[in-house]
C-alpha positions, 0 to 999 in steps of 0.5 A, a space after each residue: 776115673 780113679 783116686 778119691 772121691 770127691 765126697 772122702 776124706 783122705 784124711 784119719 778123723 782124727 789127722 783132720 782134727 787136728 788139722 783144722 784145730 789149728 784153724 783160726 777165724 777172722 769173725 764174720 767180716 760181712 758183717 761186721 761190714 755191716 753194723 760198722 756202716 749201719 753205726 756209720 749211718 745212724 751216726 753212731 761214734 767211739 768205738 773199736 772193733 776186734 779189741 783181744 783186751 776184753 774178755 771174750 773178744 768183743 764184737 765193737 767196744 764202746 770204751 766210754 760207756 765199758 760196752 760191749 757188742 757182741 754179733 751172734 751168728 746164726 749158726 755158731 752161737 745156736 739162735 732159739 729163734 733160727 732153724 739153721 739147718 743143722 749138719 746131717 752127718 755126726 748130728 751129736 757132735 754138732 749140738 754138743 758144741 753149738 750148745 759149748 759155744 751158747 752156755 761159752 757166751 753165757 758166761 762171758 756175758 757174765 763174767 763182763 758185768 762182773 767187772 763192770 761192763 755192759 754188753 750187748 748181744 745181737 743176733 745176726 738175724 735181727 741184722 733185717 732192719 736196724 731196729 738194733 741201733 735204735 737199742 743200742 743208744 737207748 742202752 749208751 743214752 742209760 750208762 750215760 745218765 748212770 754215770 
């Protein structure tokens, strides 16, 4: 049986990089749906999803509270608690990329704080239970009292 083995890439690394740079994700749909479902179940209202006009494009935004909610995937945002499988090839590339993602998250949070927004970040692994909903509602009450 001839041809290309299933593990080899027919594209050169530069070609693969150019092709992959054109791929644009729309967030982790299943994770966002889990969060939206938990918000509805706990009667947390007033949120919008995927607003592109807010810096950093929060997953959920509460306009009344100027509150940006980000759901950070443990792999892509380099969760310090989770030991998600670091790819075994090009480890330095992946380590740098994930560290850069973490630094970008910090810059986005600082920027939003400077602009008067409140920011809450939830790790993907925290979605296993709904304690994060209590943290969110407490933050919303605190913001409401301060207003």
